[in-house]
N, C-alpha and C positions, 0 to 999 in steps of 0.2 A: 504493500500500500504506500502511496506517495502523498506528500502533503505540500501545500503552499499557503502562506499566511494571508489573513485579511489585511487590507491596507486602508487606513483612514486618510483620505486626502484632505489637507487643511488649507492649502493655498496652491494655486497652479497658474502657470503662464503657458499659453498655447503656442507651439512652434510648428506651423504647417509646412509640409514638404510633399512633393509628388511621390516620393519613395515612402511606402508605408513603414519601412524599418527606421527611417529618419524622422518621420512625422511623430510628434509626441509633445511632451510638456516638461517644464522644470517646475520645482516647487517643494513643498514641505508635506510630510505625512508621518504616520505612525504605523508600523507593522506589529500585529498582535500574535500571541502564541496560539490563537484559535484561527481557523480558516477553512480550507477545503481539502478533502481527502478523495483519492481515486484508487480503486482496485480494478484489476484487469484480468479477463480471461481471453486468450487469443488462440486462434487456430489457423493453419495454412489455408489459403483460398486462392482461386483464380481471379476473383474480383473482390475489391475491398467492400466490406460492409461494417458499419459501426452502429452500435446500439448503446443507449445510456439508460441507466436505472437509478432512481433515487428512492431508496427503500424498495418497495415492490412495484413502484409506479414507473412506467416507461416515460422518459422525458426527451424533448427534442434537442436541446443544447446546441443551437447553431454556432455559437462562438467556439465552444469546445470542439465540436465536430470539425470545423475548418482548421483549427490549430492542429488537431491530430492528423488531418490529411496532409498538412504542410510538413509535419515531423516524420511521417512514415517513409520508409525506404521502398516498400513494395506492397502488393496486395495481401491483405489478411482479413480474417473475420474477427472483429474485436467487440467485446462486450464489457462496458465499464459500469462499475457500481460507484456512485458518488455519495458523499456525505458532506453537508455544509453546516458549519457551526454558527454561521451568521446569515441573516436574511439577504436576499437580493434587493437592490434598490435603496438600501439604507445608507450608502456611501462607504461601504466596506471593501470595494474592489473585488467582489466575489465572482464576477464573471471572469476576470483575469486570473484569479486564484484557482478556479475550477479548471480553466484551460491549461494553466501551467502545471497543476498537479497531474492532469491526465497525460500531458506530454512527457513529464518525468516518469510516469508509470510505464511508458513505452520502453524505457531503458536508455533514452538518449541523454546526452550530458546537459548541464544546466544552460549553457550558452545556446544550444540548439532549441531546447524547450522554450527558452525565453524569446527567441526570435519568432518562433511559430505562434506562440500565444500573443505576443505583442502585435504581430501583423494581423492576426484575426480580430483582435480588439479594435484596431484602427479601421479595418474593413467594415466592421459592424457598428462603428461609432459608439462603442460601449465603454471605452476607456482610452486614456492617453499616456499615462505614466505608471499605472498600478503595477503592471508586470515588471517594469524596471525596478521599482521599489521592492517588490516581493522577491525577485531574484537576488537583489543585493542583500536582503535580510537573510535569505537562505545561505548565501555566500559567507556572511560575516558571523553568523552564530545564532544559537537558539534564544528564545525569549522575546519580549516586546522590545522594539527598537525604533528610535527616531530616525527618519530618513530625509535626507536633503538631496534632491535631484538637481544637479548643477548644470547639466547640459542634456538635451532631449534625445530620445530615440535609442535604438540599439547601439551599444558602444559608448553611450553617454556617461559622464562622470556622476556617480552616485555614492554618497557618503552616508554611513549609518553609525549610530552610537546607542549604547544600552540606555534604556529608559531611566531617567534620574529622579523619578518620583512616582507616587501612586496615582492612578487615574480611575475615574468612573465613567462607564459608557452606558448611556441610556438609549435604548432602542425605541424611541418615540416616533410617532407618525406612521404613515403607511408607505413611505418610500416615494421615489420619483423616477421617471424614465430618463436615464442619462443621455440617450441619443437625441432626445428632444432639444437639449441644450447644445450638444456637440455638433449637431447638423445646422445650427443657426448662426450665420456669419455675424449677425447683430450682437449676439451674445459673446462671440469671440472678442470683438472690440472692447466691450464693457469689461470682460474678464481680464484681458491683458492690461487695460488701464488700471484696474484695481490691483493687479499683481505687481505692477511696477511702482506703486505709490510709496513703497518703503523698501530698504535693502533687506536681503535675507538675514534673519536673526541668528544668534549663536545656537549651538546644538543643546538646548535645554527645553524641557517639556513646557514650562511656563512661557518661555519666549515663543515657542512654536504656536501655542494656543492663543497668545495675544495677537500674533501676526495673523493667524487664521481668522480670528474674530473680526479684525479690522478689514481683512479681505472680504469676508462674507457680507459685511455691512456695506462696504463701498461698491461691491459688485451687484448687490440686490439678490444674492443667492441664499439669503437666510429665510427658510420657510417659516410660516407662522407657528407651527407646532414646536419647532426648535427654539424660536424666539421666546415662546411662552415658558419653556423649561428653563432657559438661561436667565430669564427675568427673576426666577425664584432662588438664584444662587446666593449664598450668604457672603458677607464681606470677606474679601481675601481670596475667594475662589475665582478661578479663571476657566473659561470654557468657550467652545465654539461648535459649529456643526460640521459633520463629515460630508464631503462633496463627492459626487453630486447626489446627496441623499437627505435624510431627515434626522439621523441619529445625532446625539449630542455627546461630546467628550469633555470631561471636566477634571481639573486637579485643584488641590488645596492642601493646607497643612493637616487638616483632619478630614480624611476621605469618607469615613462612615456617616457623619451627619449629612454630608453632601449627597451621598448615595441614597440615604433615607428620604431626603427631600425630593429627589428625582423620581422615586418609585411611583409617584402619582401620575407620571407621564408615560411610563412604560417599563419594560424589563430592564434592570440595571445589572451590569457586570463589572467586576472590579479587577484591576490588573496592577 
């Protein structure tokens, strides 16, 4: 069984390119120790066939399917069993995590799996930099990690650091469709303007969340359900929304009271 971590995108700047491997984003995020798992049963075949199951339910998984096709060497009959610890549409980068985990389960190396998963995300407008962050977190070590993507696309400069504080993640709201924003050129201009409003912060959790909050407010990407949850934070707590979704991530000196306050808005997980 192979694993790829969830990635909470806090701030991003879009860098378009005709080459899907170079098209991507720079920005800030957090990779978590929870994410997506993929197990595989494979058989020789004259033509490739790929099936995906989540529990007992057969699922389509177009992003993961395309990534697997890109990573394959030849025809095979493939059956994947998927398990996701985070919901889709919440801003956790789960489409990229699922695609990356499935490609790794094929037995290809991290570089090849990353290229295939990233290209599929770009082709489907479901992510820009999640796979780059997730691959860097797998490269650098286990556990939750801060991720700074300094240049876009495959081969870009990505730096990670161990999380330097406790955080609470609130799965509030019903999620949003990432592609609705990524396919809209008007949103691109707004997002890039907000992303360049301040320099990239140092690699600390509080600095990342402060920068993410400013970006979210300047870009207009703060959904009402996330804003309502953040409005209830106690003095000294810092938080923002995970893009492009509705989940809220928060840190503070005392994480338990913060987590308890957030529970009125949705399931809360502590890291």
